[in-house]
Every structure is written in C-alpha cells, then in structure tokens.
C-alpha positions in Angstrom: 154.3 115.9 73.6 153.2 116.5 77.2 153.3 120.2 76.6 151.0 119.9 73.6 148.5 117.8 75.6 148.5 120.3 78.4 148.0 123.2 76.0 145.1 121.3 74.4 143.4 120.7 77.7 143.9 124.3 78.8 142.5 125.5 75.4 139.4 123.3 75.9 138.9 124.7 79.4 139.3 128.3 78.1 136.7 127.7 75.4 134.2 126.2 77.9 134.8 129.1 80.3 134.5 131.7 77.5 131.3 130.1 76.3 129.8 130.1 79.8 130.8 133.7 80.4 129.3 134.8 77.1 126.1 132.9 77.9 125.9 134.5 81.3 126.3 138.0 79.8 123.6 137.3 77.2 121.1 135.9 79.7 121.8 138.6 82.3 121.4 141.3 79.7 118.1 139.9 78.4 116.6 140.0 81.9 118.3 143.2 83.2 116.0 145.3 85.3 113.6 142.5 86.2 112.6 142.3 89.9 114.3 139.5 91.7 115.1 138.5 95.3 118.8 139.4 95.0 119.3 139.2 98.8 118.4 135.5 98.6 120.5 134.6 95.5 123.7 132.7 95.6 126.4 134.0 93.2 126.7 130.7 91.4 123.6 128.6 92.2 121.1 131.4 92.1 118.0 130.6 94.2 118.5 126.8 93.9 119.8 126.4 97.5 116.3 127.4 98.7 114.8 124.4 96.8 117.1 122.1 98.7 117.2 123.8 102.1 115.4 120.9 103.7 116.9 118.1 101.6 113.6 118.2 99.6 111.3 120.9 98.2 109.2 121.6 101.2 107.6 124.1 103.6 110.7 126.3 103.7 110.5 127.0 99.9 106.7 127.6 100.1 107.3 130.2 102.8 110.0 131.8 100.6 107.6 132.0 97.7 105.1 133.8 99.8 107.8 136.2 101.1 109.0 136.9 97.5 105.4 137.4 96.3 104.8 139.9 99.0 107.9 141.9 97.8 107.2 141.4 94.1 103.5 140.9 93.5 103.5 140.9 89.7 106.5 138.9 88.7 110.0 138.1 89.7 113.0 136.0 88.5 114.1 132.7 90.0 117.6 131.7 89.0 118.4 127.9 89.1 122.1 128.3 88.2 124.3 131.0 86.5 122.5 130.9 83.1 119.1 129.2 83.8 116.3 131.5 84.8 112.5 131.2 85.3 110.2 134.2 85.1 107.7 133.6 88.0 104.3 135.1 87.4 102.0 135.5 90.4 99.3 138.0 89.6 96.1 137.6 87.5 97.0 140.2 85.0 100.5 138.7 84.6 99.4 135.1 84.1 96.5 136.0 81.8 98.7 136.9 78.9 100.3 133.4 79.0 97.3 131.3 79.9 95.2 132.8 77.1 97.6 131.3 74.6 98.3 127.6 73.8 102.1 128.1 74.2 103.8 124.8 74.9 105.4 123.3 78.0 109.2 123.7 78.1 110.9 120.3 77.3 114.5 121.4 77.0 117.6 120.5 78.9 117.0 120.8 82.7 113.2 121.4 82.4 111.1 119.6 84.9 108.7 118.3 82.3 111.5 116.8 80.3 112.4 114.8 83.4 108.9 113.4 83.4 108.9 112.3 79.8 110.3 108.8 80.5 107.2 108.2 82.6 104.3 110.1 81.0 105.6 110.6 77.5 104.1 113.2 75.2 100.5 112.8 76.4 98.1 115.7 76.8 100.0 117.1 79.8 103.3 117.6 77.9 102.5 117.6 74.2 102.6 120.9 72.3 101.6 122.3 68.9 99.6 120.1 66.4 100.0 117.0 68.5 98.4 118.6 71.6 95.6 120.1 69.5 94.8 116.8 67.9 94.9 114.9 71.3 92.7 117.6 73.0 90.2 117.4 70.2 90.0 113.6 70.3 89.8 113.4 74.1 87.3 116.2 74.8 84.2 114.0 74.2 85.4 111.8 77.2 84.6 114.6 79.5 81.2 115.7 78.2 78.6 116.0 80.9 76.6 113.2 79.5 79.6 110.9 80.0 80.3 112.2 83.5 76.8 111.9 85.0 76.8 108.1 85.5 80.2 108.3 87.2 78.5 109.6 90.4 77.5 106.0 91.3 81.1 105.0 90.9 82.3 107.8 93.1 79.8 106.7 95.8 80.8 103.0 95.6 84.5 103.9 96.1 83.7 106.5 98.8 81.8 103.8 100.7 84.9 101.6 100.7 86.9 104.6 102.0 84.3 105.1 104.8 84.6 101.5 105.9 88.4 101.8 105.9 88.4 104.9 108.1 85.8 103.3 110.4 88.0 100.2 110.8 91.2 102.2 111.5 89.6 104.7 113.9 87.7 102.1 116.0 90.3 102.2 118.9 90.3 106.0 119.0 93.5 106.4 117.1 94.1 109.1 114.5 94.0 108.0 110.9 96.6 108.9 108.1 94.2 110.3 105.6 96.3 111.0 102.6 97.2 107.4 101.8 93.6 106.2 102.2 92.2 109.0 100.0 94.9 108.3 97.4 93.8 104.6 97.2 90.1 105.8 96.9 90.8 108.2 94.1 92.9 105.6 92.3 90.0 103.2 92.6 87.8 105.8 91.1 90.0 106.6 88.1 90.5 102.9 87.4 86.7 102.3 87.4 85.6 105.5 85.6 88.4 105.8 83.1 89.1 102.2 82.4 86.1 100.2 83.9 88.7 98.3 85.8 87.9 96.9 89.3 90.8 96.3 91.6 91.4 95.6 95.3 93.5 98.8 95.6 91.5 100.0 98.7 91.9 96.7 100.6 93.7 97.5 103.9 95.4 94.1 103.9 97.3 95.0 100.8 99.9 97.6 100.1 98.9 99.6 97.0 102.0 99.2 94.9 100.9 101.5 92.1 100.0 104.4 94.4 103.3 103.9 96.4 105.3 103.8 93.1 103.6 107.1 91.9 104.5 108.7 95.2 108.2 107.5 94.9 108.5 108.6 91.3 107.0 112.1 91.8 109.4 112.7 94.7 112.3 111.6 92.6 111.1 113.7 89.7 111.1 116.9 91.8 114.5 115.9 93.4 116.1 115.6 90.0 114.7 119.0 89.0 116.5 120.7 91.9 119.8 118.8 91.3 121.5 120.2 88.1 124.3 117.7 88.3 121.6 115.0 87.5 120.2 116.8 84.4 122.3 114.9 81.8 120.5 111.6 81.1 123.8 109.7 80.6 124.8 110.6 84.2 121.4 110.3 85.9 120.4 106.9 84.4 123.7 105.5 85.5 123.1 106.4 89.2 121.2 104.2 91.6 118.4 106.9 91.7 118.2 106.9 87.9 118.0 103.2 87.7 115.3 103.0 90.3 113.4 105.8 88.5 113.5 103.8 85.3 112.4 100.6 87.1 109.5 102.4 88.5 108.6 103.8 85.1 108.7 100.3 83.6 106.3 99.0 86.4 103.8 101.8 85.8 104.0 101.3 82.0 103.4 97.6 82.6 100.2 98.3 84.6 99.0 100.7 81.9 99.7 98.1 79.1 97.7 95.5 81.1 94.7 97.8 81.4 94.8 98.7 77.7 95.2 95.1 76.6 92.2 93.9 78.7 90.1 96.6 77.2 91.1 95.8 73.6 90.1 92.2 74.2 86.8 93.3 75.7 86.1 95.6 72.7 86.8 92.8 70.3 84.4 90.4 72.1 81.5 92.7 73.1 79.6 95.7 71.9 80.6 98.8 73.8 77.1 100.2 73.7 75.8 97.3 75.8 77.8 98.6 78.8 76.4 101.0 81.4 78.6 103.8 80.4 81.4 104.7 78.0 84.7 105.4 79.7 87.9 107.2 78.9 89.6 104.2 77.4 86.7 103.3 75.2 87.0 106.8 73.6 90.8 106.5 73.4 90.6 103.2 71.5 87.7 104.3 69.2 88.4 108.0 68.6 89.3 109.0 65.0 90.1 112.4 63.5 88.7 113.9 60.3 90.9 111.7 58.2 89.7 108.6 60.0 93.0 108.1 61.8 92.9 106.9 65.4 95.5 107.2 68.1 98.7 105.2 67.9 99.5 102.5 70.4 102.2 104.7 71.9 99.8 107.7 72.1 97.2 105.7 73.9 99.7 104.4 76.4 100.9 108.0 77.1 97.4 109.2 77.7 96.6 106.2 80.0 99.7 106.9 82.0 98.9 110.6 82.2 95.3 110.1 83.3 96.2 107.3 85.8 98.5 109.9 87.5 96.7 113.2 87.0 93.3 111.5 87.6 94.0 110.4 91.1 97.0 112.2 92.6 95.7 115.8 92.2 92.2 115.0 93.6 93.7 113.0 96.4 95.8 116.0 97.4 92.8 118.3 97.1 90.5 116.1 99.2 93.1 115.5 101.9 94.0 119.1 102.4 90.4 120.2 102.4 89.6 117.6 105.1 92.5 119.1 107.1 91.1 122.6 106.8 87.6 121.5 107.8 89.1 119.6 110.8 90.9 122.9 111.8 87.6 124.8 111.6 84.8 122.8 113.3 82.2 125.5 112.8 82.8 125.4 109.0 82.7 121.6 109.0 79.4 121.6 110.9 77.9 123.9 108.4 79.0 121.6 105.5 77.5 118.6 107.3 74.2 120.4 107.8 74.0 121.3 104.1 74.9 117.7 103.1 72.3 116.2 105.4 69.6 118.6 104.1 70.3 118.0 100.4 70.5 114.2 100.8 67.2 114.2 102.8 65.4 116.0 100.0 66.5 113.6 97.2 64.0 111.2 95.8 66.3 108.2 96.3 68.0 109.2 99.5 71.3 109.4 97.5 73.2 112.1 95.8 72.8 112.2 92.0 74.5 114.5 89.5 71.7 117.1 89.6 72.1 117.4 93.4 75.8 118.3 93.3 75.1 121.9 92.3 73.0 122.3 95.5 76.0 121.7 97.7 76.9 125.4 97.5 78.7 125.8 100.8 80.7 122.6 100.3 81.7 124.0 96.9 82.9 127.1 98.6 85.0 125.1 101.0 86.5 123.0 98.2 87.5 126.1 96.3 89.0 127.8 99.3 90.8 124.6 100.2 92.3 124.4 96.7 93.2 128.1 96.9 94.9 127.7 100.3 96.8 124.5 99.5 97.1 124.5 95.7 97.2 120.8 94.8 99.2 121.7 91.7 101.6 124.4 93.0 102.6 125.7 89.6 102.9 125.0 85.9 105.6 125.9 83.3 105.1 127.4 79.9 107.4 128.6 77.1 106.3 131.7 75.3 106.8 131.4 71.5 107.0 135.2 71.0 108.4 138.1 73.1 105.7 139.3 75.5 105.4 142.4 77.7 104.3 141.9 81.2 104.3 144.6 83.9 106.5 146.8 81.5 109.1 144.0 81.2 109.9 142.4 77.8 110.2 138.7 78.3 112.2 137.2 75.5 110.8 134.5 73.3 111.5 130.9 74.4 111.8 131.9 78.0 110.8 129.5 80.8 107.8 131.0 82.5 106.7 129.6 85.9 103.1 130.3 86.5 103.1 129.9 90.3 99.6 129.0 91.3 100.6 128.8 94.9 102.0 132.4 94.8 98.9 133.5 92.8 96.6 132.0 95.4 98.6 133.8 98.2 99.1 137.1 96.6 98.0 139.8 99.1 97.2 142.2 96.3 94.5 139.7 95.2 93.4 138.0 98.4 94.3 140.5 101.1 96.5 140.3 104.1 94.5 137.3 105.4 95.5 135.1 102.5 96.8 132.4 104.8 93.4 132.0 106.5 90.7 129.5 105.5 87.7 131.6 104.6 85.1 129.8 102.3 83.1 133.0 102.0 85.7 134.2 99.5 83.8 132.1 97.0 80.2 133.1 97.5 78.5 134.0 94.2 78.7 137.7 95.1 82.4 137.6 95.9 83.3 135.4 93.0 81.6 137.9 90.7 84.1 140.5 91.8 87.1 138.3 91.3 89.4 138.5 88.2 88.8 135.2 86.4 92.5 134.6 86.5 92.7 135.1 90.3 91.9 131.5 91.0 93.3 128.8 88.7 93.7 125.4 90.4 92.9 123.8 87.1 94.9 126.3 85.1 92.9 128.4 82.6 92.6 129.2 78.9 92.9 126.6 76.1 95.3 124.4 78.0 93.2 124.2 81.1 92.6 120.8 82.8 90.4 118.7 80.6 89.1 116.8 83.6 88.2 119.6 86.0 84.5 118.9 86.0 85.2 115.2 86.7 87.5 116.2 89.5 85.1 118.7 91.1 82.2 116.2 91.0 84.4 113.5 92.5 85.6 115.8 95.3 82.0 116.7 96.2 80.8 113.2 96.4 83.8 111.8 98.3 83.8 114.7 100.8 80.0 114.5 101.2 80.2 110.8 101.9 82.9 111.3 104.5 81.3 114.3 106.2 77.9 112.6 106.4 79.5 109.7 108.3 82.3 111.4 110.4 83.4 114.5 112.2 87.1 115.1 111.7 89.4 116.8 114.2 93.2 117.5 114.2 95.8 115.2 115.8 97.8 118.0 117.4 100.7 115.6 118.2 101.3 115.2 114.5 103.3 117.9 112.7 102.2 118.6 109.1 104.6 120.1 106.6 104.0 120.6 102.9 106.2 118.8 100.4 106.1 119.4 96.6 106.2 116.1 94.8 104.6 117.1 91.4 101.4 117.7 93.5 101.1 119.2 97.0 101.9 116.4 99.5 103.1 116.4 103.0 106.4 115.1 104.4 104.7 112.9 107.1 101.1 112.5 105.9 97.9 114.1 107.4 96.6 112.5 110.5 93.1 113.2 111.7 90.7 111.8 114.3 87.5 110.5 112.7 84.5 110.4 115.1 81.4 108.6 113.9 78.4 110.9 113.8 75.7 109.7 116.2 72.8 110.5 113.9 74.3 108.4 111.1 75.2 105.0 112.5 74.0 102.8 109.8 76.7 100.7 108.1 76.6 102.4 104.7 76.6 106.1 103.9 73.4 107.1 102.2 74.9 109.8 100.1 
C-alpha cells in the first residue's frame, strides 16, 4: 500500500515537472531571438531579483531599467520567473503600435492589474472590450471643457489651504515634507470637484486616513506583484499581509459608498441644475446609454474608487516631483515665478481663471519636463489580441506587454545623452513640433489615454502657480531622496524642501 502511495506521489511530481518543462520550452521558443539582458537574469527567477533588490521596488530597479534601455532602445524581455515574460517597449515607434489599439489590460494569473481588482474592480482603468467602451462613452462628458472651467476656483481654494499648511510648518525654518501635504491637497480637490464633498482632509491636526490607506495599499499591491509565491489568492488572503490588504480595501470601499449615498440623497431632494457645477458623480448617477440603461451600483462604485485613487495620487506625485526639480534649479524656478506674477497682474480680477492657464507657457514646459523626468506613472501593461511585429520581432497574441513610460522618457535615442537632466526647453513649441507624438506619454496615448488629463494639467498649473507665487523652494541637502514605485512614482522617505516666503507677496492669501 505504501509503495502505491509513493508511486502516486512520484507520478504527480513527474507530471508537474513535465508540464513545467513543456511550458518553458514553448514560451522560450516563442520569444527566441528577442533582445534581453541575459547577464542580469537568474536561471530560475529571471529578472525578478532586481525588483526586490532593496526589499521594495525602488531606485535600484529604475537605474537598471535605464541601463537596459541604453542597451536595448527599442524593446527587451523581462522575465519574472521561468515561464512568465513581459515584452518591455521603450521607444515611440514600438509603443505606437500598441497604444493606437484598444487592446485590454492583462488580468490573468500573476498580472499586477489582477492584484488591484479587489480594490478598484473593473472600472475604466481595468475594464476591457465592450464594458470599457461603454464606460468611456458614458464618462467622457464629465471631462468636457465646459465642465472643467468652473473647477479652477476649487483648485485655488484647496491650494490656498496647502499654502497655509506650508507656511505654518516652515515658520521655524524647518524643511517641510511636501509629498504628504500635496497628497492631502489633491485629495481635497478630487473630493470637491468629482463628488462636491467638502472634508477636513487638509487639516494638520488630523491624520488623513484615506490618503495613508491608499499609500499602504499601493505599496502592498506592488509588493505582491514582485512576490510570485503570493500570486494564488487562497495563499495571499490567508497571510497577515493579505488580510490587511482586504481590510484596507473594505475601508476605501466604505468611504466610496458613503460619498455615493450622500449624493443619491442630494439628487433625490434637490435639482442638480441649481448647483454651481455638475461633477463627476452627478454624471455617473444620471448617465444613460442609447438604450436608456444607466450604470449599475457596482459599476458606479468601481468608477468612484478608481477616480478617488487616480484623481489624486498621480497628480500629487507629479506636483511633488516638479517642485523638487524647481527647487534643484533656482534659475528655472525664478523664471516660473516671474511668468506667474506677470500673468496674474494682467488678469481683470487679480486671480487666475481658466482662460489664463494657457498663458503660463514656461510653467507648462516645466510641468511637462518634470513629468518626463520623473514619470508619475512609470509604466502600463497591455495584452495584444493579435500577433504584432515590432522591430522585426513577432510578439505572439495574448502576450504581456509592458509599456515602460519611465524607459521611454529616458531613452537616449529619443531624448539624448542628457536625458537625466531637467531641461524645460525640450517642450518649447518649436521643439515639441519636432517630437514624435509617442515620445512623451505621461497620460498614455491613443484610445485608452487618461480621460482626466486636461483636469490634471489644469490642476497642476493652478496648484504650482499658487505655491510659487507665495514661496521660493530649496532643497534640504540633509535629506536623501530615493524613488519608490507604489503604483505611482513615490519616494521611500518623502520629499523635504525648505519653503521661504517671497518678500513681495506677504499678504495672507495667495492671489492666484
């Protein structure tokens, strides 16, 4: 009897090993001849050790990505195990063929987006096929310019609060941790603009539980993606990390449900047209397709979760890194301040309005260069529905394609040998005219580009203008800053800057 049991166990092991070997042979044959950093590849784990070299996905990996891009400037393979491979695209002509399609995000076993489903669900970020097309069609009106124009006043109100917070914290001459303050500000903005919900999230006396939870959940999301032993749900959700992740998801869902329910009640008791402006949630709750069908309760919650995350975290990252770059380049910062002062002084009301934002040309160049240099969203994944030829390599259908925006924005073939330098002049009208449209994609591109990119750009301009009109920022050289990927580009220890009040702008409230 014991012999039969041993034979059965050995047979199962043989079947598993045979299946694995066959799969390895099939996958390796499919991608034979593709460029890849073999010198950096582990025989079993592939390139995965580089993702965990610091215990988290951080500066080491970003440096590796740049090294690999300099060696393979069109595409290369990234192995995350013996059978799992991602095709990394890092050149405008390479990514164009994927971004011009509406191919879906990969949601299979081990895919990073699948690990985000318990939190964000199949909202606009993750949905594919007919579901994505319907959601995109229903949500597009929420980002029409007529809807966005009134938001400028909201941006300014929230930016004023941020200015007061920075002034309070910098009174004693100490440096200020910018990232957390800006995150609270952008969260305040998305709550007000998207949901007409006023909160005390920027109050210094209170810890912002939502923002902190999002920070925790995004770090855990990326950690799981670089830990193959945590891919199976039945294992992960029975670990302490998995249970905490679920608890955090439940908390974020609770906040979203509260926001939705309050708006439902408001819509039932008042006419939406009587309010100052329509917001994202108004459109979610009232949108109907050609058949008169609205969005389901679950769909609405998924979109609210998605926009509460994407609507504040990416812009917070962008603004924080741009402030760092300006602090590192005082001459560029001064030029921005001069432009802002001039534009504000020439307005009728003494305040920036929607029509004034396009006049902030140099600030726009700095924003674009900051987003190129630091890439708030380092990369996106897609899954090609059909075989596709890129750089003379046939990528099989249903491959995982990593469009590395960070590598694209640091590709020396595109940006030159000085791609690590902050040079806003890259984005003058003349220089932009000579750029391949797919050279710079902080908001992605093509049919699946970021639906809120105009909202984000306007928000970044107003917040940065408010800050730069009131303060001059400089670097705290005692504080080391290292990048950390946690869904968006963060830092391991925050961004600390000195904020000196500008002597020609000493009134209590910013005028922009």
